[in-house]
C-alpha positions in Angstrom: -68.8 59.8 -86.1 -70.7 58.5 -83.2 -70.4 59.3 -79.3 -66.9 59.1 -78.1 -65.4 59.4 -81.5 -65.9 55.8 -82.5 -66.6 55.0 -86.1 -69.4 52.7 -87.1 -68.0 49.4 -88.3 -71.0 47.0 -88.0 -71.4 44.6 -90.8 -74.8 43.6 -89.4 -76.1 41.3 -86.6 -73.8 38.5 -85.4 -74.9 35.0 -84.4 -73.3 32.0 -82.8 -73.0 28.5 -84.6 -74.4 25.7 -82.2 -72.0 23.3 -83.8 -68.7 25.3 -84.1 -69.2 28.0 -81.6 -67.9 30.6 -83.8 -69.7 33.9 -84.1 -70.2 35.5 -87.5 -72.6 37.7 -89.4 -76.0 36.2 -90.0 -75.3 36.0 -93.8 -72.9 33.1 -93.2 -75.0 31.0 -91.1 -78.4 29.2 -91.7 -81.1 29.5 -89.3 -83.5 26.6 -88.2 -86.6 26.9 -86.1 -88.9 24.3 -84.6 -92.0 23.9 -86.7 -95.6 23.7 -85.1 -95.4 19.8 -85.5 -91.9 19.6 -83.5 -89.9 19.3 -86.6 -86.5 21.3 -87.0 -86.9 23.3 -90.4 -84.5 25.6 -92.1 -85.6 29.2 -92.1 -83.7 30.4 -95.2 -85.5 33.8 -95.4 -85.4 34.3 -91.6 -89.0 35.2 -91.0 -90.4 32.0 -89.5 -91.7 32.9 -85.9 -90.0 31.4 -82.9 -86.5 31.4 -81.5 -83.9 30.3 -84.2 -80.9 28.3 -83.8 -77.8 29.0 -86.2 -75.4 26.6 -88.0 -72.4 27.6 -90.1 -73.2 27.3 -94.0 -70.5 24.9 -94.6 -70.9 21.2 -95.3 -69.0 19.8 -92.2 -70.8 22.0 -89.7 -74.4 21.0 -91.3 -73.6 17.2 -91.2 -72.4 17.4 -87.7 -75.7 19.2 -86.8 -77.7 16.6 -88.5 -75.6 13.9 -86.7 -76.5 15.4 -83.4 -80.0 15.5 -84.3 -80.5 19.3 -83.5 -83.5 17.9 -81.4 -86.2 20.7 -80.2 -85.7 19.8 -76.5 -82.6 21.6 -75.7 -83.8 24.6 -77.7 -86.7 25.6 -75.6 -89.3 23.0 -76.6 -90.2 19.9 -74.4 
């Protein structure tokens, strides 16, 4: 038991998909980061430096993210 009598029910950190807007556990999302050369690269292990953007791990969301371009500019890089 924790403070206030609440029980812990955390499944781990939650992140929000930039395509669908749905929140979910990190395990169901793929993280992408901006590499040193300005390219968007998948960070499968979640260890690359920098702020990541998350996309749901389903084909439709990945295709929509690719069609949008997932450009670095809106995600903190000029």
